Chimera marker file (.cmm) of the C-alpha trace (Angstrom):
<marker_set name="trace">
<marker id="1" x="128.048" y="4.362" z="-65.357" r="1" g="1" b="0" radius="0.5"/>
<marker id="2" x="125.570" y="2.093" z="-66.964" r="1" g="1" b="0" radius="0.5"/>
<marker id="3" x="124.013" y="2.782" z="-70.405" r="1" g="1" b="0" radius="0.5"/>
<marker id="4" x="120.180" y="3.317" z="-70.740" r="1" g="1" b="0" radius="0.5"/>
<marker id="5" x="119.972" y="-0.168" z="-72.301" r="1" g="1" b="0" radius="0.5"/>
<marker id="6" x="121.578" y="-1.781" z="-69.221" r="1" g="1" b="0" radius="0.5"/>
<marker id="7" x="119.506" y="0.232" z="-66.792" r="1" g="1" b="0" radius="0.5"/>
<marker id="8" x="116.429" y="-0.733" z="-68.829" r="1" g="1" b="0" radius="0.5"/>
<marker id="9" x="117.188" y="-4.491" z="-68.670" r="1" g="1" b="0" radius="0.5"/>
<marker id="10" x="117.928" y="-4.438" z="-65.170" r="1" g="1" b="0" radius="0.5"/>
<marker id="11" x="114.661" y="-2.751" z="-64.249" r="1" g="1" b="0" radius="0.5"/>
<marker id="12" x="112.778" y="-5.366" z="-66.416" r="1" g="1" b="0" radius="0.5"/>
<marker id="13" x="114.225" y="-8.371" z="-64.621" r="1" g="1" b="0" radius="0.5"/>
<marker id="14" x="111.128" y="-9.843" z="-62.866" r="1" g="1" b="0" radius="0.5"/>
<marker id="15" x="110.813" y="-13.207" z="-61.023" r="1" g="1" b="0" radius="0.5"/>
<marker id="16" x="108.034" y="-15.446" z="-62.306" r="1" g="1" b="0" radius="0.5"/>
<marker id="17" x="106.127" y="-17.116" z="-59.574" r="1" g="1" b="0" radius="0.5"/>
<marker id="18" x="103.884" y="-20.174" z="-60.200" r="1" g="1" b="0" radius="0.5"/>
<marker id="19" x="100.969" y="-21.774" z="-58.300" r="1" g="1" b="0" radius="0.5"/>
<marker id="20" x="99.635" y="-18.456" z="-56.909" r="1" g="1" b="0" radius="0.5"/>
<marker id="21" x="95.859" y="-18.001" z="-57.639" r="1" g="1" b="0" radius="0.5"/>
<marker id="22" x="94.803" y="-14.535" z="-58.760" r="1" g="1" b="0" radius="0.5"/>
<marker id="23" x="92.137" y="-12.830" z="-56.712" r="1" g="1" b="0" radius="0.5"/>
<marker id="24" x="88.614" y="-13.662" z="-58.072" r="1" g="1" b="0" radius="0.5"/>
<marker id="25" x="87.573" y="-9.956" z="-58.103" r="1" g="1" b="0" radius="0.5"/>
<marker id="26" x="89.033" y="-6.747" z="-56.882" r="1" g="1" b="0" radius="0.5"/>
<marker id="27" x="87.617" y="-3.333" z="-55.854" r="1" g="1" b="0" radius="0.5"/>
<marker id="28" x="84.895" y="-2.428" z="-53.360" r="1" g="1" b="0" radius="0.5"/>
<marker id="29" x="81.992" y="-2.579" z="-55.719" r="1" g="1" b="0" radius="0.5"/>
<marker id="30" x="82.948" y="-6.051" z="-57.176" r="1" g="1" b="0" radius="0.5"/>
<marker id="31" x="83.443" y="-7.413" z="-53.703" r="1" g="1" b="0" radius="0.5"/>
<marker id="32" x="79.992" y="-6.145" z="-52.665" r="1" g="1" b="0" radius="0.5"/>
<marker id="33" x="78.472" y="-7.683" z="-55.797" r="1" g="1" b="0" radius="0.5"/>
<marker id="34" x="80.251" y="-10.976" z="-55.052" r="1" g="1" b="0" radius="0.5"/>
<marker id="35" x="78.759" y="-11.152" z="-51.475" r="1" g="1" b="0" radius="0.5"/>
<marker id="36" x="75.233" y="-10.689" z="-52.833" r="1" g="1" b="0" radius="0.5"/>
<marker id="37" x="72.791" y="-13.686" z="-53.382" r="1" g="1" b="0" radius="0.5"/>
<marker id="38" x="69.568" y="-13.608" z="-55.551" r="1" g="1" b="0" radius="0.5"/>
<marker id="39" x="67.047" y="-11.395" z="-53.871" r="1" g="1" b="0" radius="0.5"/>
<marker id="40" x="69.500" y="-9.319" z="-51.802" r="1" g="1" b="0" radius="0.5"/>
<marker id="41" x="69.449" y="-5.636" z="-52.006" r="1" g="1" b="0" radius="0.5"/>
<marker id="42" x="71.644" y="-2.667" z="-51.198" r="1" g="1" b="0" radius="0.5"/>
<marker id="43" x="70.774" y="0.927" z="-50.533" r="1" g="1" b="0" radius="0.5"/>
<marker id="44" x="73.155" y="3.330" z="-52.301" r="1" g="1" b="0" radius="0.5"/>
<marker id="45" x="73.388" y="7.095" z="-52.114" r="1" g="1" b="0" radius="0.5"/>
<marker id="46" x="72.651" y="8.125" z="-55.740" r="1" g="1" b="0" radius="0.5"/>
<marker id="47" x="72.035" y="6.806" z="-59.322" r="1" g="1" b="0" radius="0.5"/>
<marker id="48" x="75.690" y="6.901" z="-60.223" r="1" g="1" b="0" radius="0.5"/>
<marker id="49" x="76.356" y="4.337" z="-57.436" r="1" g="1" b="0" radius="0.5"/>
<marker id="50" x="73.390" y="2.296" z="-58.604" r="1" g="1" b="0" radius="0.5"/>
<marker id="51" x="74.698" y="2.159" z="-62.062" r="1" g="1" b="0" radius="0.5"/>
<marker id="52" x="78.243" y="1.063" z="-60.711" r="1" g="1" b="0" radius="0.5"/>
<marker id="53" x="76.783" y="-1.667" z="-58.495" r="1" g="1" b="0" radius="0.5"/>
<marker id="54" x="74.627" y="-2.999" z="-61.349" r="1" g="1" b="0" radius="0.5"/>
<marker id="55" x="77.487" y="-3.206" z="-63.765" r="1" g="1" b="0" radius="0.5"/>
<marker id="56" x="79.541" y="-4.848" z="-60.980" r="1" g="1" b="0" radius="0.5"/>
<marker id="57" x="76.844" y="-7.567" z="-60.308" r="1" g="1" b="0" radius="0.5"/>
<marker id="58" x="76.752" y="-8.271" z="-64.152" r="1" g="1" b="0" radius="0.5"/>
<marker id="59" x="80.549" y="-8.637" z="-64.327" r="1" g="1" b="0" radius="0.5"/>
<marker id="60" x="80.900" y="-10.792" z="-61.097" r="1" g="1" b="0" radius="0.5"/>
<marker id="61" x="77.920" y="-13.055" z="-61.961" r="1" g="1" b="0" radius="0.5"/>
<marker id="62" x="78.426" y="-13.423" z="-65.600" r="1" g="1" b="0" radius="0.5"/>
<marker id="63" x="78.032" y="-17.239" z="-66.527" r="1" g="1" b="0" radius="0.5"/>
<marker id="64" x="80.703" y="-17.897" z="-69.101" r="1" g="1" b="0" radius="0.5"/>
<marker id="65" x="79.339" y="-21.545" z="-69.717" r="1" g="1" b="0" radius="0.5"/>
<marker id="66" x="75.927" y="-20.236" z="-70.681" r="1" g="1" b="0" radius="0.5"/>
<marker id="67" x="76.598" y="-16.740" z="-72.394" r="1" g="1" b="0" radius="0.5"/>
<marker id="68" x="72.877" y="-16.282" z="-73.127" r="1" g="1" b="0" radius="0.5"/>
<marker id="69" x="72.054" y="-16.392" z="-69.292" r="1" g="1" b="0" radius="0.5"/>
<marker id="70" x="72.359" y="-12.843" z="-67.894" r="1" g="1" b="0" radius="0.5"/>
<marker id="71" x="72.113" y="-11.875" z="-64.158" r="1" g="1" b="0" radius="0.5"/>
<marker id="72" x="68.962" y="-9.732" z="-63.731" r="1" g="1" b="0" radius="0.5"/>
<marker id="73" x="69.399" y="-6.546" z="-61.551" r="1" g="1" b="0" radius="0.5"/>
<marker id="74" x="66.897" y="-3.888" z="-60.730" r="1" g="1" b="0" radius="0.5"/>
<marker id="75" x="67.241" y="-0.354" z="-59.151" r="1" g="1" b="0" radius="0.5"/>
<marker id="76" x="64.440" y="1.971" z="-57.938" r="1" g="1" b="0" radius="0.5"/>
<marker id="77" x="64.638" y="5.334" z="-56.361" r="1" g="1" b="0" radius="0.5"/>
<marker id="78" x="64.014" y="4.583" z="-52.626" r="1" g="1" b="0" radius="0.5"/>
<marker id="79" x="63.221" y="7.904" z="-51.111" r="1" g="1" b="0" radius="0.5"/>
<marker id="80" x="63.216" y="11.704" z="-51.429" r="1" g="1" b="0" radius="0.5"/>
<marker id="81" x="66.922" y="11.923" z="-50.479" r="1" g="1" b="0" radius="0.5"/>
<marker id="82" x="67.883" y="10.624" z="-53.795" r="1" g="1" b="0" radius="0.5"/>
<marker id="83" x="68.980" y="7.233" z="-52.594" r="1" g="1" b="0" radius="0.5"/>
<marker id="84" x="68.469" y="4.173" z="-54.706" r="1" g="1" b="0" radius="0.5"/>
<marker id="85" x="67.938" y="0.384" z="-53.883" r="1" g="1" b="0" radius="0.5"/>
<marker id="86" x="69.709" y="-2.081" z="-56.196" r="1" g="1" b="0" radius="0.5"/>
<marker id="87" x="68.513" y="-5.803" z="-56.178" r="1" g="1" b="0" radius="0.5"/>
<marker id="88" x="70.352" y="-8.793" z="-57.620" r="1" g="1" b="0" radius="0.5"/>
<marker id="89" x="67.230" y="-10.607" z="-58.934" r="1" g="1" b="0" radius="0.5"/>
<marker id="90" x="68.811" y="-13.785" z="-60.406" r="1" g="1" b="0" radius="0.5"/>
<link id1="1" id2="2" r="1" g="1" b="0" radius="0.2"/>
<link id1="2" id2="3" r="1" g="1" b="0" radius="0.2"/>
<link id1="3" id2="4" r="1" g="1" b="0" radius="0.2"/>
<link id1="4" id2="5" r="1" g="1" b="0" radius="0.2"/>
<link id1="5" id2="6" r="1" g="1" b="0" radius="0.2"/>
<link id1="6" id2="7" r="1" g="1" b="0" radius="0.2"/>
<link id1="7" id2="8" r="1" g="1" b="0" radius="0.2"/>
<link id1="8" id2="9" r="1" g="1" b="0" radius="0.2"/>
<link id1="9" id2="10" r="1" g="1" b="0" radius="0.2"/>
<link id1="10" id2="11" r="1" g="1" b="0" radius="0.2"/>
<link id1="11" id2="12" r="1" g="1" b="0" radius="0.2"/>
<link id1="12" id2="13" r="1" g="1" b="0" radius="0.2"/>
<link id1="13" id2="14" r="1" g="1" b="0" radius="0.2"/>
<link id1="14" id2="15" r="1" g="1" b="0" radius="0.2"/>
<link id1="15" id2="16" r="1" g="1" b="0" radius="0.2"/>
<link id1="16" id2="17" r="1" g="1" b="0" radius="0.2"/>
<link id1="17" id2="18" r="1" g="1" b="0" radius="0.2"/>
<link id1="18" id2="19" r="1" g="1" b="0" radius="0.2"/>
<link id1="19" id2="20" r="1" g="1" b="0" radius="0.2"/>
<link id1="20" id2="21" r="1" g="1" b="0" radius="0.2"/>
<link id1="21" id2="22" r="1" g="1" b="0" radius="0.2"/>
<link id1="22" id2="23" r="1" g="1" b="0" radius="0.2"/>
<link id1="23" id2="24" r="1" g="1" b="0" radius="0.2"/>
<link id1="24" id2="25" r="1" g="1" b="0" radius="0.2"/>
<link id1="25" id2="26" r="1" g="1" b="0" radius="0.2"/>
<link id1="26" id2="27" r="1" g="1" b="0" radius="0.2"/>
<link id1="27" id2="28" r="1" g="1" b="0" radius="0.2"/>
<link id1="28" id2="29" r="1" g="1" b="0" radius="0.2"/>
<link id1="29" id2="30" r="1" g="1" b="0" radius="0.2"/>
<link id1="30" id2="31" r="1" g="1" b="0" radius="0.2"/>
<link id1="31" id2="32" r="1" g="1" b="0" radius="0.2"/>
<link id1="32" id2="33" r="1" g="1" b="0" radius="0.2"/>
<link id1="33" id2="34" r="1" g="1" b="0" radius="0.2"/>
<link id1="34" id2="35" r="1" g="1" b="0" radius="0.2"/>
<link id1="35" id2="36" r="1" g="1" b="0" radius="0.2"/>
<link id1="36" id2="37" r="1" g="1" b="0" radius="0.2"/>
<link id1="37" id2="38" r="1" g="1" b="0" radius="0.2"/>
<link id1="38" id2="39" r="1" g="1" b="0" radius="0.2"/>
<link id1="39" id2="40" r="1" g="1" b="0" radius="0.2"/>
<link id1="40" id2="41" r="1" g="1" b="0" radius="0.2"/>
<link id1="41" id2="42" r="1" g="1" b="0" radius="0.2"/>
<link id1="42" id2="43" r="1" g="1" b="0" radius="0.2"/>
<link id1="43" id2="44" r="1" g="1" b="0" radius="0.2"/>
<link id1="44" id2="45" r="1" g="1" b="0" radius="0.2"/>
<link id1="45" id2="46" r="1" g="1" b="0" radius="0.2"/>
<link id1="46" id2="47" r="1" g="1" b="0" radius="0.2"/>
<link id1="47" id2="48" r="1" g="1" b="0" radius="0.2"/>
<link id1="48" id2="49" r="1" g="1" b="0" radius="0.2"/>
<link id1="49" id2="50" r="1" g="1" b="0" radius="0.2"/>
<link id1="50" id2="51" r="1" g="1" b="0" radius="0.2"/>
<link id1="51" id2="52" r="1" g="1" b="0" radius="0.2"/>
<link id1="52" id2="53" r="1" g="1" b="0" radius="0.2"/>
<link id1="53" id2="54" r="1" g="1" b="0" radius="0.2"/>
<link id1="54" id2="55" r="1" g="1" b="0" radius="0.2"/>
<link id1="55" id2="56" r="1" g="1" b="0" radius="0.2"/>
<link id1="56" id2="57" r="1" g="1" b="0" radius="0.2"/>
<link id1="57" id2="58" r="1" g="1" b="0" radius="0.2"/>
<link id1="58" id2="59" r="1" g="1" b="0" radius="0.2"/>
<link id1="59" id2="60" r="1" g="1" b="0" radius="0.2"/>
<link id1="60" id2="61" r="1" g="1" b="0" radius="0.2"/>
<link id1="61" id2="62" r="1" g="1" b="0" radius="0.2"/>
<link id1="62" id2="63" r="1" g="1" b="0" radius="0.2"/>
<link id1="63" id2="64" r="1" g="1" b="0" radius="0.2"/>
<link id1="64" id2="65" r="1" g="1" b="0" radius="0.2"/>
<link id1="65" id2="66" r="1" g="1" b="0" radius="0.2"/>
<link id1="66" id2="67" r="1" g="1" b="0" radius="0.2"/>
<link id1="67" id2="68" r="1" g="1" b="0" radius="0.2"/>
<link id1="68" id2="69" r="1" g="1" b="0" radius="0.2"/>
<link id1="69" id2="70" r="1" g="1" b="0" radius="0.2"/>
<link id1="70" id2="71" r="1" g="1" b="0" radius="0.2"/>
<link id1="71" id2="72" r="1" g="1" b="0" radius="0.2"/>
<link id1="72" id2="73" r="1" g="1" b="0" radius="0.2"/>
<link id1="73" id2="74" r="1" g="1" b="0" radius="0.2"/>
<link id1="74" id2="75" r="1" g="1" b="0" radius="0.2"/>
<link id1="75" id2="76" r="1" g="1" b="0" radius="0.2"/>
<link id1="76" id2="77" r="1" g="1" b="0" radius="0.2"/>
<link id1="77" id2="78" r="1" g="1" b="0" radius="0.2"/>
<link id1="78" id2="79" r="1" g="1" b="0" radius="0.2"/>
<link id1="79" id2="80" r="1" g="1" b="0" radius="0.2"/>
<link id1="80" id2="81" r="1" g="1" b="0" radius="0.2"/>
<link id1="81" id2="82" r="1" g="1" b="0" radius="0.2"/>
<link id1="82" id2="83" r="1" g="1" b="0" radius="0.2"/>
<link id1="83" id2="84" r="1" g="1" b="0" radius="0.2"/>
<link id1="84" id2="85" r="1" g="1" b="0" radius="0.2"/>
<link id1="85" id2="86" r="1" g="1" b="0" radius="0.2"/>
<link id1="86" id2="87" r="1" g="1" b="0" radius="0.2"/>
<link id1="87" id2="88" r="1" g="1" b="0" radius="0.2"/>
<link id1="88" id2="89" r="1" g="1" b="0" radius="0.2"/>
<link id1="89" id2="90" r="1" g="1" b="0" radius="0.2"/>
</marker_set>
């Protein structure tokens, strides 16, 4: 029977891979934001989804070379059903 330390060391033995690029962005909302161009809009079902999409657009399109540059988004209530339309302005 192996000691706890041996079991831990065996479980922590990981293989290191090189030259495998990480995914640019993961998740549904980040993927949707990544496919949006300036001027595109998406109709979402409520204000919660509008806030999530606006945050995803800001994360995906953040310009690290120019930190003062911010991606502009806009969200407005689209109809009486409570749906919102979210735009990527810049």
